[in-house]
C-alpha positions in Angstrom: -86.1 48.5 -98.1 -87.1 47.0 -101.5 -90.1 44.8 -101.4 -89.4 41.1 -102.1 -90.6 39.8 -105.4 -92.2 36.3 -105.2 -92.0 33.8 -108.0 -95.2 31.9 -108.9 -93.9 28.8 -107.2 -93.2 30.8 -104.0 -96.7 32.3 -104.1 -98.2 28.9 -104.5 -96.2 27.8 -101.4 -97.6 30.7 -99.4 -101.1 30.0 -100.6 -100.8 26.3 -99.5 -99.4 27.5 -96.2 -102.4 29.7 -95.7 -104.8 26.9 -96.5 -103.2 24.4 -94.2 -102.8 27.0 -91.4 -106.4 28.1 -91.4 -107.5 24.4 -91.3 -105.2 23.9 -88.3 -106.6 27.1 -86.6 -110.2 25.9 -87.1 -109.3 22.5 -85.6 -107.3 23.9 -82.6 -108.9 27.2 -81.7 -111.9 27.8 -83.9 -112.4 30.3 -86.7 -113.8 33.0 -84.5 -110.5 33.2 -82.6 -108.3 33.0 -85.7 -107.9 36.5 -87.1 -106.0 37.4 -90.3 -103.3 38.8 -88.1 -102.9 35.5 -86.4 -102.8 33.6 -89.7 -100.3 36.0 -91.2 -98.0 35.7 -88.2 -98.1 31.9 -88.4 -97.3 31.9 -92.1 -94.8 34.7 -91.8 -96.3 37.2 -94.2 -97.7 40.7 -93.9 -101.4 41.5 -93.8 -101.0 43.5 -97.0 -99.5 40.4 -98.8 -102.3 38.3 -97.5 -104.8 40.4 -99.5 -103.0 39.7 -102.7 -104.2 36.1 -102.3 -107.7 36.5 -100.7 -110.1 39.4 -100.3 -111.1 38.1 -96.8 -110.5 35.5 -94.2 -113.9 33.9 -95.2 -112.8 33.4 -98.8 -109.6 31.7 -97.5 -111.8 29.4 -95.4 -113.9 28.5 -98.4 -110.8 27.6 -100.4 -109.3 25.7 -97.5 -112.4 23.5 -97.3 -112.1 22.8 -101.0 -108.4 22.0 -100.5 -109.5 19.4 -97.9 -111.9 17.7 -100.2 -109.5 15.6 -102.3 -107.8 14.4 -99.2 -111.1 13.1 -97.9 -111.9 11.4 -101.1 -108.5 9.7 -101.1 -109.0 8.6 -97.5 -112.3 7.1 -98.4 -110.7 5.2 -101.4 -108.0 3.8 -99.1 -110.6 2.5 -96.7 -112.6 0.9 -99.4 -109.5 -0.9 -100.7 -108.3 -2.1 -97.3 -108.7 -5.9 -97.3 -108.8 -5.9 -93.5 -112.1 -3.9 -93.5 -115.5 -4.9 -94.6 -117.6 -2.4 -96.5 -119.5 -1.4 -93.4 -116.4 -1.1 -91.3 -114.7 1.1 -94.0 -117.6 3.5 -94.2 -118.0 3.6 -90.4 -114.3 4.5 -90.1 -114.7 7.3 -92.5 -117.8 8.7 -90.9 -116.2 8.5 -87.4 -113.1 10.2 -88.6 -115.2 13.1 -90.0 -117.5 13.2 -86.9 -114.5 13.6 -84.6 -112.9 16.1 -87.0 -111.0 18.1 -84.4 -109.3 15.0 -83.1 -108.3 13.9 -86.6 -107.1 17.2 -88.0 -110.2 17.7 -90.2 -111.7 21.2 -90.2 -115.4 21.2 -89.3 -117.2 24.5 -89.0 -119.5 25.2 -86.1 -122.9 26.7 -86.6 -121.6 30.2 -85.7 -118.6 29.8 -88.0 -120.8 28.8 -90.9 -122.9 31.9 -90.3 -119.9 34.1 -90.1 -118.5 32.8 -93.4 -121.8 32.9 -95.2 -122.4 36.5 -94.3 -119.2 37.6 -96.0 -119.6 35.6 -99.2 -121.1 36.7 -102.5 -123.9 34.6 -103.8 -121.8 33.6 -106.7 -119.0 32.2 -104.5 -121.5 30.6 -102.2 -123.3 28.8 -105.1 -119.9 27.6 -106.5 -119.0 26.2 -103.1 -122.5 24.6 -102.9 -121.8 22.8 -106.2 -118.4 21.7 -104.9 -120.1 20.3 -101.8 -122.7 18.4 -103.8 -119.9 17.0 -106.0 -117.9 15.9 -102.9 -120.8 13.9 -101.4 -121.8 12.5 -104.8 -118.2 11.3 -105.3 -118.1 9.8 -101.7 -121.2 7.8 -102.4 -119.7 6.6 -105.7 -116.6 5.5 -103.8 -118.8 3.7 -101.3 -120.5 1.9 -104.3 -123.7 3.9 -104.2 -124.9 5.7 -107.4 -126.6 9.0 -107.2 -130.1 7.6 -107.8 -129.7 5.4 -104.7 -129.2 8.2 -102.1 -129.5 11.9 -102.8 -126.0 13.3 -102.2 -127.5 16.4 -100.7 -129.4 14.3 -98.1 -126.2 12.4 -97.4 -124.4 15.7 -96.9 -127.0 17.1 -94.6 -127.0 14.0 -92.4 -123.2 13.8 -92.3 -122.6 17.5 -91.7 -125.4 17.9 -89.1 -123.9 15.0 -87.1 -120.5 16.7 -87.2 -121.7 20.2 -86.3 -124.0 19.0 -83.5 -121.1 17.0 -81.9 -118.8 20.0 -82.2 -121.5 22.3 -80.7 -121.8 20.3 -77.5 -121.7 21.8 -74.9 -120.5 25.3 -75.7 -123.1 26.4 -78.3 -125.7 23.7 -77.5 -125.8 23.7 -73.7 -129.2 22.1 -73.5 -127.9 18.9 -75.0 -126.2 16.2 -72.8 -122.4 16.2 -73.3 -122.1 12.9 -71.6 -124.2 11.2 -74.3 -122.5 13.0 -77.2 -120.4 10.0 -78.4 -123.3 7.6 -78.0 -125.3 10.0 -80.1 -122.7 10.0 -82.9 -122.5 6.2 -82.8 -126.3 6.0 -83.0 -126.4 8.4 -86.0 -123.6 6.6 -87.8 -125.4 3.3 -87.4 -128.7 4.7 -88.6 -126.9 6.2 -91.7 -125.0 3.0 -92.3 -128.2 0.9 -92.2 -129.8 3.1 -94.9 -126.6 3.1 -97.0 -126.4 -0.7 -96.7 -130.0 -1.1 -97.8 -129.3 1.2 -100.8 -126.1 -0.7 -101.7 -127.9 -4.1 -101.5 -130.6 -2.8 -103.9 -127.9 -1.5 -106.2 -126.1 -4.9 -106.1 -129.3 -6.8 -106.8 -130.0 -4.6 -109.9 -126.4 -5.3 -111.1 -126.8 -9.0 -110.7 -130.2 -9.0 -112.5 -128.6 -7.1 -115.4 -125.7 -9.6 -115.6 -128.1 -12.6 -115.7 
């Protein structure tokens, strides 16, 4: 049987399907339980064809996380433009949506999944992804009205990601933590982060007002 020839448009459709499918798999079953065979079956392609797109499942995961970033930025912009929400309510909604990623269809890697992906990446690809992450958190802060010199985007990223990962890890990979207090923990962490962000925003707003006088 002759092998089907895919157009560039068809290949891009398959690539998008792989991105969205691996995000869905991370959300629903976890990366560890989502093999290349499972991904290929869901998308309807052969394993051989998969490797014409990505050298490994881990490289696909990295691209899928990048693919998710513009959607997160757009969501943040929508919240900031919503007249029904105050600044604090908008940022809180965004952070809560990310913290409860599995419930909202957002892929959040567990500690074990991050380790699995990291072990299989070249340092070059890892550094590129790290730069993408820094840019994502810098852009989010800008959308929230906070310039880079007000809060380090890397610190913001660490605080946000650690909150998400710890919540995801309770109780399966962090059995010594109290699952019954997990949501209260998230609420406390979000409030603490919001307090610091609000202080930074108020300082920035005061500087702008002084410049305009």
